[in-house]
C-alpha positions in Angstrom: 16.8 135.5 37.9 16.1 139.1 38.5 15.0 141.1 35.4 16.7 144.4 36.2 20.1 145.6 37.2 20.8 148.8 39.0 23.3 151.2 37.4 25.8 152.5 39.8 27.9 154.7 37.4 25.3 157.4 36.8 27.2 160.8 37.0 25.0 163.8 37.7 25.8 165.2 34.2 23.8 162.4 32.7 20.8 162.8 35.1 18.6 164.4 32.3 19.7 161.7 29.8 19.2 158.7 32.0 15.9 159.0 33.8 15.8 155.4 34.9 18.4 153.7 37.1 17.8 150.1 35.8 18.3 148.2 32.6 15.8 145.5 32.0 16.5 142.2 30.3 14.1 143.4 27.5 16.1 146.5 26.9 19.2 144.4 26.5 17.5 142.1 24.1 16.3 145.1 22.0 19.9 146.5 22.1 21.3 143.1 20.9 18.8 142.7 18.1 19.6 146.1 16.7 23.3 145.7 17.2 23.5 142.4 15.4 21.4 143.6 12.5 23.1 146.9 11.9 20.2 148.1 9.6 16.9 149.9 9.9 14.4 147.7 11.7 10.7 148.1 12.7 9.5 147.3 16.2 8.0 144.1 14.8 11.3 143.0 13.4 13.1 143.9 16.6 10.5 141.9 18.6 10.9 138.9 16.3 14.7 139.0 16.7 14.6 139.6 20.4 11.7 137.1 21.0 9.6 139.8 22.9 6.3 141.5 22.2 6.2 144.3 19.6 4.9 146.7 22.2 7.8 146.0 24.4 10.3 146.4 21.5 8.7 149.7 20.6 8.9 151.0 24.2 12.5 150.1 24.6 13.5 151.3 21.1 11.8 154.7 21.9 13.8 154.9 25.2 17.0 154.2 23.4 16.1 157.0 20.9 15.7 159.4 23.8 19.1 158.4 25.1 20.7 159.2 21.7 21.7 155.6 21.1 19.2 154.9 18.3 17.8 157.1 15.6 14.2 156.8 14.5 12.8 157.2 11.0 9.2 158.1 11.3 7.8 156.5 8.2 4.6 154.9 7.2 3.5 152.2 8.0 6.0 151.6 10.8 8.8 153.6 12.4 12.2 152.2 11.9 15.2 152.2 14.2 18.9 151.9 14.0 22.1 152.8 15.9 23.3 156.3 15.5 26.7 156.6 14.0 28.1 158.3 17.1 26.4 156.1 19.7 29.6 154.4 20.7 31.4 157.7 21.5 28.5 159.6 23.1 27.2 157.0 25.4 30.2 154.9 26.4 29.2 154.6 30.1 25.7 153.4 29.1 27.0 151.0 26.5 29.5 149.6 29.1 26.5 149.0 31.4 24.6 147.2 28.7 27.7 144.9 28.2 27.6 144.3 32.0 23.9 143.5 31.8 24.5 141.0 29.0 26.9 139.2 31.3 24.6 139.4 34.3 21.6 138.1 32.4 23.7 135.5 30.7 22.7 136.6 27.2 25.9 136.0 25.3 
């Protein structure tokens, strides 16, 4: 199984928002872990829910923050992440591609 899928919807208006053209299986797992919890989560909690390394969870959570899908609370001892209230409206094309990746990676 391939671990990345190529996005083919990327309009030029989003070029600055979407620097990468692939979604990895790990990014989908981070997305799913946060979506199913619907609460503030640390990278360690995301990693446990997604069954990935904390460093991987932190990397993908930070990327989703940059895209405006997650918000980050920079608190001690660990940053916490959750979905922004407007993520569904603002990033619909990206969220649609995540849904497609869930299907491609058979992660339902």
